[in-house]
C-alpha positions as CSV (number, residue, x, y, z in Angstrom):
1,M,-81.9,148.3,134.8
2,T,-83.0,151.5,133.2
3,F,-82.0,151.7,129.6
4,D,-80.6,155.2,129.7
5,A,-77.8,156.7,127.2
6,L,-75.2,155.0,129.4
7,H,-76.5,151.4,129.2
8,L,-77.6,151.6,125.8
9,A,-74.0,152.6,124.6
10,R,-72.7,149.9,126.3
11,A,-75.4,147.6,124.6
12,Q,-74.9,148.8,121.5
13,F,-70.6,148.2,122.1
14,A,-71.4,144.7,123.8
15,F,-73.4,143.5,120.0
16,T,-71.0,144.8,117.6
17,M,-68.2,143.4,120.0
18,S,-69.8,140.1,120.1
19,F,-70.3,140.0,116.2
20,H,-67.0,140.9,115.3
21,F,-64.7,138.7,118.0
22,V,-65.9,135.4,116.5
23,F,-64.2,136.2,113.1
24,P,-60.7,136.7,114.5
25,A,-61.2,133.7,116.8
26,F,-61.5,132.1,113.5
27,S,-59.3,133.6,111.3
28,I,-56.0,134.1,113.9
29,G,-56.2,129.8,114.6
30,L,-57.2,129.1,110.6
31,A,-54.5,131.1,109.2
32,S,-52.2,129.1,111.3
33,Y,-54.1,126.0,110.5
34,L,-53.0,126.8,106.6
35,A,-49.7,127.6,107.1
36,V,-49.5,123.9,108.8
37,L,-51.5,122.9,105.2
38,E,-49.2,124.0,103.1
39,G,-45.9,123.0,104.8
40,L,-47.0,119.7,104.6
41,W,-47.8,119.9,101.4
42,L,-44.2,121.0,100.4
43,K,-42.6,118.6,102.8
44,T,-44.7,115.4,101.7
45,S,-45.9,116.9,98.2
46,N,-49.4,114.7,99.3
47,S,-51.7,116.8,97.2
48,L,-54.7,115.6,99.8
49,Y,-52.7,118.5,101.8
50,L,-53.2,120.9,98.9
51,D,-56.9,120.1,98.0
52,L,-57.3,120.9,102.1
53,F,-55.3,124.3,101.7
54,R,-57.2,125.4,98.8
55,Y,-60.4,124.5,100.6
56,W,-60.1,126.1,104.1
57,V,-58.1,129.3,102.1
58,K,-61.5,130.3,100.5
59,I,-63.6,130.1,103.9
60,F,-60.9,132.3,105.6
61,A,-60.7,135.0,102.5
62,V,-64.6,135.2,103.6
63,V,-64.1,135.3,107.3
64,F,-61.1,137.7,107.5
65,G,-63.2,140.0,105.1
66,M,-66.0,140.0,107.8
67,G,-63.8,140.3,110.8
68,V,-62.3,143.6,108.8
69,V,-65.9,145.2,108.3
70,S,-67.1,144.0,111.7
71,G,-63.9,145.8,113.0
72,I,-64.0,149.3,111.6
73,V,-67.5,149.9,112.7
74,M,-65.7,149.3,116.1
75,S,-63.5,151.4,116.3
76,Y,-66.0,154.5,114.7
77,Q,-67.8,154.2,118.3
78,F,-65.3,155.2,120.0
79,G,-65.4,159.2,118.4
80,T,-69.2,158.8,118.4
81,N,-70.4,157.0,121.8
82,W,-67.2,157.0,123.8
83,S,-65.9,160.6,122.9
84,A,-65.0,161.3,126.4
85,Y,-62.8,158.2,126.7
86,S,-61.1,159.0,123.7
87,N,-59.8,162.2,125.1
88,R,-59.0,161.0,128.2
89,A,-57.0,157.8,127.3
90,G,-56.3,158.5,123.7
91,P,-52.7,159.4,124.4
92,I,-52.3,155.8,125.2
93,I,-54.2,154.2,123.4
94,G,-54.5,156.3,120.2
95,P,-50.4,154.7,119.6
96,L,-51.1,151.4,120.5
97,M,-54.0,151.3,118.2
98,A,-51.7,152.9,115.6
99,Y,-49.2,150.1,115.6
100,E,-51.9,147.5,115.0
101,V,-52.4,149.2,112.0
102,L,-49.0,150.0,110.6
103,T,-47.7,146.6,111.8
104,A,-50.3,144.0,111.6
105,F,-52.9,145.1,109.4
106,F,-50.4,146.1,106.7
107,L,-48.7,143.0,106.9
108,E,-51.7,140.7,106.5
109,A,-53.4,142.9,103.8
110,G,-49.5,143.1,102.0
111,F,-49.1,138.9,102.0
112,L,-53.1,138.1,101.6
113,G,-53.6,138.7,98.0
114,V,-50.0,136.9,97.7
115,M,-51.6,133.6,99.7
116,L,-55.2,133.9,97.7
117,F,-54.3,134.7,94.4
118,G,-50.3,134.4,93.9
119,M,-49.3,130.5,93.6
120,T,-48.9,130.4,89.9
121,K,-47.2,134.0,90.1
122,V,-44.8,133.0,92.6
123,G,-42.4,129.8,93.9
124,K,-43.9,127.4,96.1
125,G,-41.5,128.6,98.5
126,L,-42.2,132.2,98.5
127,H,-46.0,131.6,98.5
128,F,-45.6,129.3,101.9
129,F,-43.7,132.8,103.0
130,A,-46.7,134.3,102.6
131,T,-49.4,132.4,104.0
132,C,-46.9,132.3,107.5
133,M,-46.5,136.4,107.2
134,V,-50.3,136.1,106.9
135,A,-50.3,133.7,109.9
136,F,-48.0,135.7,111.9
137,G,-49.8,138.9,111.1
138,T,-53.0,137.4,112.8
139,L,-50.9,136.9,116.0
140,V,-49.1,140.3,115.4
141,S,-52.6,142.0,115.6
142,A,-54.2,139.8,118.5
143,T,-50.7,140.8,120.5
144,W,-51.8,144.7,120.1
145,I,-54.9,144.9,120.4
146,I,-54.6,142.4,124.0
147,S,-52.1,144.9,124.8
148,V,-54.3,147.3,124.4
149,N,-57.0,145.6,126.7
150,S,-54.6,144.5,129.3
151,W,-53.9,148.3,130.1
152,M,-57.1,149.5,130.1
153,Q,-57.4,146.2,133.3
154,T,-54.3,146.7,134.9
155,P,-53.1,150.4,133.8
156,A,-49.4,150.7,134.3
157,G,-46.5,153.8,132.9
158,F,-48.8,156.7,132.8
159,S,-49.6,159.3,134.8
160,V,-52.5,161.7,134.7
161,A,-51.9,165.1,132.8
162,A,-53.8,168.9,133.8
163,N,-56.2,168.7,131.2
164,G,-57.4,164.8,132.8
165,Q,-55.5,162.9,129.9
166,F,-53.8,159.9,130.5
167,V,-50.1,160.3,129.0
168,P,-47.0,157.7,129.2
169,S,-45.3,158.9,132.7
170,G,-42.0,157.1,131.0
171,A,-41.0,154.7,128.9
172,W,-43.6,152.6,126.8
173,W,-42.7,149.3,128.1
174,P,-44.8,149.2,131.1
175,I,-48.1,150.3,129.0
176,I,-47.7,147.7,126.6
177,F,-46.8,144.7,129.0
178,S,-48.8,145.4,132.0
179,A,-49.3,143.4,134.4
180,S,-52.2,140.9,132.6
181,F,-50.5,141.1,129.4
182,P,-49.0,137.9,129.0
183,Y,-52.0,136.1,130.8
184,R,-54.4,137.4,128.5
185,L,-52.1,137.4,125.5
186,V,-51.8,133.3,125.8
187,H,-55.3,133.0,127.1
188,T,-56.3,134.7,123.8
189,V,-54.3,132.9,121.1
190,I,-54.9,129.3,122.5
191,A,-58.9,129.8,122.7
192,A,-58.6,131.0,119.0
193,Y,-56.6,127.6,118.5
194,L,-59.6,125.6,120.0
195,T,-61.9,127.4,118.5
196,T,-60.7,126.9,115.1
197,A,-60.2,123.0,115.9
198,L,-63.4,122.1,116.9
199,T,-64.7,124.1,113.7
200,V,-62.3,122.0,112.0
201,G,-63.6,119.0,113.4
202,G,-67.0,119.5,113.4
203,V,-66.6,119.9,109.6
204,G,-64.5,117.1,109.5
205,A,-67.2,115.0,111.4
206,W,-70.7,115.9,109.5
207,H,-68.9,114.5,106.5
208,L,-67.6,111.5,108.0
209,L,-71.2,110.9,109.4
210,K,-71.9,111.1,105.8
211,D,-68.9,109.0,104.4
212,K,-66.3,107.4,107.0
213,A,-64.1,106.6,104.3
214,D,-63.5,110.1,102.7
215,P,-59.8,110.6,102.7
216,Y,-60.4,114.8,103.3
217,A,-62.9,114.2,106.2
218,R,-60.7,111.8,108.2
219,K,-57.5,114.2,107.5
220,M,-59.6,117.1,108.6
221,F,-61.0,115.5,112.0
222,S,-57.7,113.6,112.8
223,M,-55.6,117.2,113.0
224,A,-58.5,118.4,114.4
225,M,-58.6,116.0,117.4
226,W,-55.3,116.1,118.2
227,M,-55.0,119.8,118.4
228,A,-58.3,119.5,120.9
229,A,-56.4,116.7,122.9
230,L,-53.2,119.2,123.1
231,V,-54.2,122.5,123.7
232,A,-57.1,122.1,125.8
233,P,-55.1,120.9,128.7
234,V,-53.0,123.9,128.3
235,Q,-56.0,126.2,128.3
236,I,-57.3,124.9,131.5
237,L,-53.8,125.4,133.1
238,A,-53.4,128.4,131.3
239,G,-56.6,130.1,132.3
240,D,-55.5,128.9,136.0
241,Q,-52.8,131.3,135.9
242,H,-55.0,134.1,134.2
243,G,-57.1,133.8,137.0
244,L,-54.1,134.0,140.0
245,N,-53.3,137.1,138.0
246,T,-56.5,138.4,138.1
247,L,-57.2,137.7,142.0
248,E,-53.7,139.5,142.4
249,H,-55.1,142.8,140.6
250,Q,-58.7,142.5,140.2
251,P,-59.8,140.8,143.0
252,I,-63.5,142.3,142.9
253,K,-63.8,140.6,139.5
254,V,-62.5,137.2,141.2
255,L,-65.4,137.3,144.1
256,A,-68.3,137.9,141.1
257,M,-66.8,135.3,138.8
258,E,-66.8,133.2,142.0
259,G,-70.1,134.1,143.2
260,D,-68.1,134.9,146.9
261,F,-70.6,137.4,148.9
262,D,-69.2,136.8,152.5
263,P,-65.3,136.4,153.4
264,S,-64.3,133.0,154.2
265,P,-61.8,133.1,157.1
266,D,-61.2,129.3,157.2
267,G,-61.5,128.6,152.8
268,A,-63.9,129.4,150.4
269,P,-66.0,127.0,148.7
270,L,-66.7,126.7,145.2
271,V,-69.8,127.7,143.8
272,L,-71.1,125.1,141.2
273,F,-74.2,126.6,140.5
274,G,-76.7,128.7,142.1
275,F,-78.8,132.5,141.7
276,P,-76.8,135.1,142.6
277,S,-78.6,137.8,144.0
278,E,-77.1,141.7,144.5
279,R,-79.8,142.8,146.6
280,D,-79.3,140.0,149.1
281,A,-75.8,139.6,148.6
282,T,-75.9,136.1,148.5
283,V,-76.5,133.2,146.1
284,H,-79.9,131.3,146.2
285,D,-80.2,127.4,146.1
286,R,-76.5,127.1,145.4
287,L,-74.4,123.6,145.2
288,A,-70.7,124.4,146.3
289,I,-67.8,122.0,146.7
290,P,-66.3,123.3,150.9
291,R,-62.6,124.8,150.8
292,L,-62.2,124.0,147.0
293,G,-62.4,127.8,145.8
294,S,-59.5,128.5,148.1
295,L,-57.4,125.4,146.4
296,I,-58.3,126.6,143.1
297,L,-57.3,130.5,144.1
298,R,-55.0,130.1,146.6
299,H,-53.7,126.3,145.9
300,D,-54.6,126.6,149.8
301,A,-57.8,124.6,151.4
302,H,-57.5,126.4,154.3
303,A,-56.6,129.7,152.7
304,P,-58.8,132.8,153.5
305,L,-60.5,134.7,150.6
306,G,-62.3,137.9,151.0
307,G,-65.8,138.7,150.0
308,L,-68.0,141.1,147.7
309,T,-69.1,142.9,151.2
310,D,-66.0,143.9,151.8
311,Y,-66.2,146.4,149.0
312,P,-68.4,149.4,148.7
313,R,-71.4,148.2,146.2
314,S,-70.7,151.0,144.1
315,R,-67.6,148.7,142.9
316,W,-69.1,145.5,142.3
317,P,-70.1,145.0,138.8
318,P,-73.0,143.3,137.4
319,V,-72.4,139.7,139.8
320,P,-75.1,137.7,138.2
321,V,-73.7,138.9,134.6
322,V,-70.2,137.8,135.3
323,F,-71.0,134.7,137.3
324,W,-72.8,132.7,134.7
325,S,-70.8,133.8,131.5
326,F,-67.6,132.6,133.9
327,R,-69.7,128.9,133.9
328,I,-70.6,128.9,130.1
329,M,-66.8,129.7,129.4
330,V,-65.9,126.9,131.8
331,G,-68.0,124.3,131.3
332,L,-67.7,124.5,127.3
333,G,-64.2,124.4,128.3
334,V,-64.5,121.3,130.3
335,L,-66.6,119.8,127.2
336,M,-63.4,120.4,125.1
337,L,-61.2,118.5,127.4
338,C,-63.5,115.7,127.4
339,L,-63.6,115.6,123.5
340,G,-59.9,115.7,123.0
341,L,-59.9,112.6,125.7
342,W,-62.4,110.9,124.2
343,S,-60.5,110.8,120.7
344,L,-57.7,109.7,122.4
345,L,-60.0,106.7,123.6
346,A,-60.9,106.3,119.7
347,R,-57.5,106.8,118.5
348,A,-55.6,104.5,121.0
349,R,-58.2,101.5,119.7
350,K,-58.2,102.1,116.2
351,R,-61.6,103.8,116.1
352,L,-61.3,107.1,115.4
353,Y,-63.2,107.4,111.9
354,D,-66.1,105.0,112.9
355,W,-67.8,106.1,116.4
356,R,-70.9,107.6,115.2
357,F,-71.3,109.0,118.6
358,L,-67.9,110.8,118.9
359,H,-68.5,112.6,114.9
360,R,-72.2,113.2,116.4
361,A,-70.1,114.7,119.8
362,A,-67.3,116.9,117.8
363,L,-69.9,117.9,115.4
364,L,-72.3,119.7,118.4
365,M,-69.4,121.3,119.9
366,S,-68.2,123.0,116.7
367,P,-69.7,126.3,117.7
368,A,-68.4,125.9,121.1
369,G,-65.4,127.6,121.1
370,Y,-67.2,130.5,119.7
371,V,-69.7,130.7,122.5
372,A,-67.1,130.4,125.4
373,V,-64.7,133.3,123.3
374,V,-67.8,135.4,124.0
375,A,-68.8,134.7,127.3
376,G,-65.1,134.9,128.3
377,W,-64.8,138.6,126.8
378,V,-68.4,139.1,128.7
379,T,-66.9,137.9,131.9
380,T,-63.4,140.2,131.3
381,E,-65.5,143.3,130.4
382,V,-68.4,143.0,132.2
383,G,-66.1,141.9,135.7
384,R,-64.0,145.1,134.8
385,Q,-67.3,147.7,135.8
386,P,-67.8,150.4,136.9
387,Y,-64.5,151.5,135.0
388,T,-63.7,151.7,131.7
389,V,-59.8,152.5,132.8
390,Y,-59.6,150.0,135.6
391,G,-59.7,152.2,139.1
392,E,-59.0,155.3,137.1
393,L,-62.2,155.9,134.7
394,L,-65.4,155.5,135.1
395,T,-67.5,154.1,132.6
396,A,-70.0,157.0,133.3
397,E,-67.3,159.0,132.9
398,S,-66.2,158.0,129.1
399,L,-70.2,158.6,127.7
400,S,-70.3,161.2,124.9
401,P,-73.0,164.0,125.7
402,L,-75.6,162.2,123.4
403,A,-79.0,161.3,124.4
404,A,-80.7,157.9,124.5
405,P,-83.2,157.8,121.6
406,A,-79.9,158.9,119.5
407,I,-78.2,156.1,121.0
408,A,-81.4,153.6,120.4
409,T,-81.8,154.8,117.0
410,S,-78.1,153.2,116.3
411,L,-78.4,150.3,117.9
412,A,-81.6,149.4,116.1
413,V,-79.8,149.9,113.0
414,F,-76.8,148.0,113.8
415,A,-78.9,145.2,114.9
416,L,-80.8,145.4,111.7
417,V,-77.9,145.7,109.6
418,Y,-75.7,142.8,111.1
419,F,-78.4,140.6,111.8
420,T,-78.8,140.6,107.6
421,V,-74.7,140.8,106.4
422,F,-73.4,139.0,108.8
423,G,-76.5,136.5,108.7
424,V,-76.0,136.0,105.1
425,G,-72.3,135.7,105.4
426,A,-72.1,133.2,108.4
427,G,-74.8,131.1,106.1
428,Y,-72.4,131.7,103.2
429,I,-69.4,129.6,105.3
430,V,-71.6,127.0,106.1
431,R,-72.5,126.2,102.7
432,M,-69.1,126.3,101.9
433,M,-68.4,124.1,104.5
434,G,-71.2,121.5,103.8
435,R,-69.1,120.5,100.9
436,L,-66.2,118.3,100.7
437,P,-62.9,119.1,99.6
438,T,-62.3,118.3,95.7
439,P,-59.2,116.8,93.9
440,Q,-58.2,119.4,92.1
441,E,-54.9,120.6,89.1
442,L,-51.7,120.9,90.9
443,E,-51.6,124.8,90.0
444,P,-54.9,127.0,90.0
445,P,-56.3,128.5,86.9
446,H,-54.5,131.5,85.7
447,I,-56.2,134.8,87.8
448,P,-55.8,137.7,85.6
449,Q,-54.5,141.1,87.4
450,H,-56.8,143.2,86.1
451,A,-59.8,141.4,87.7
452,A,-62.0,144.4,89.6
453,G,-64.9,144.4,92.0
454,I,-63.1,141.3,93.5
455,T,-64.7,141.0,97.4
456,P,-64.2,138.2,100.0
457,A,-67.4,136.5,98.5
458,S,-66.6,136.7,95.2
459,A,-63.0,136.1,95.0
460,V,-63.5,132.4,96.8
461,D,-64.5,131.1,93.9
462,R,-61.8,132.8,92.0
463,I,-59.1,130.8,94.0
464,A,-60.0,127.4,93.3
465,P,-62.8,126.2,90.5
466,P,-66.1,123.9,91.7
467,A,-66.0,120.8,91.0
468,G,-66.9,119.7,87.6
469,A,-66.1,123.3,86.3
470,P,-64.6,123.1,82.9
């Protein structure tokens, strides 16, 4: 690979996107978890749920702020590095992104202040409503963003104008609800819930290892393991349906994921491991199960399946990247399923809080959700190459007229700033998670409306006082 302007621009977007993606993946699930905690508190009057709510809402404030900041940087790149793409696809992408801001972001931002600081200023019911609106807003935001990405993957409902721009050919429904949209939305939202469950479970496991009798650690761990046990199997089924949809609309991507270079007229094997080589058009040292690939993809062990060699090499994505990122995602998904089943066994034997190996496993799996969602994003986006809009607009045609040194300089600056700022932010979040929730007064202290200079990092200490504070 030569580090020309195209590869550097792709590397820059991949770098900033990888940092950004982990924050929405956490905040989408955490917002719903906060709504569940507050709802349980209102239903049971058990102060433990309120304490857990205040504990996690501080973390949510920081995560939400970091997600907003990292997302703004990405949008600028459409005008700097990808202006040709913005010009061609702007009539389609622009309105969809605007709808996300006008609906989801304003909804989240409008109710976020009430959720963070309004418990002493509004009634319990209205505060719970604000929390639910924040959670709903994160889902609406994900819906619009997935709609944009799905149109790029399976474009529909458009025509090409005389100036080369993609414009709606009629109603917007085929654009918003493209062929891959429902599968991507379900898969992404479930992934966010699993990511949050593993994070909460890891925090609970960490504190259980120090004190298995702590009620907060027990409740966090129990709720998280229920989520993992129930949702992980659903995610595997959703992923299977998503894969079938991708095979229908983007067969080259699936063949790269599976490492199928040659056609299989009597059933394709499932390649578990190997080293794909585009030059040799084969997977070296592969470990495969005969016909299982066709059974999974066609639900028929003898169903024929094509190969990458059926298509021009110019349309192949970077096969090794797609091959390995897919296996990382699927492998972590299997481990999540195993963790959930293990927790069910421990729960059935009434040893959920006693099996220290289970707690260590949950702690080790706590970052797995973030790795899995990034690996899934890499599979999806790299597998779409060499197109920006699949089958319609090449990535090479989407680039701004910039020289490689200019993009390399901005990439280096991004790397320096991101590792510094988000490294500090992530460290701060981990330190917050390292402290246990503490019992607090029924109502939080009054927060003056005229308080200024509140940032996500400074605001969290205003939501609830630290233990022992006067």
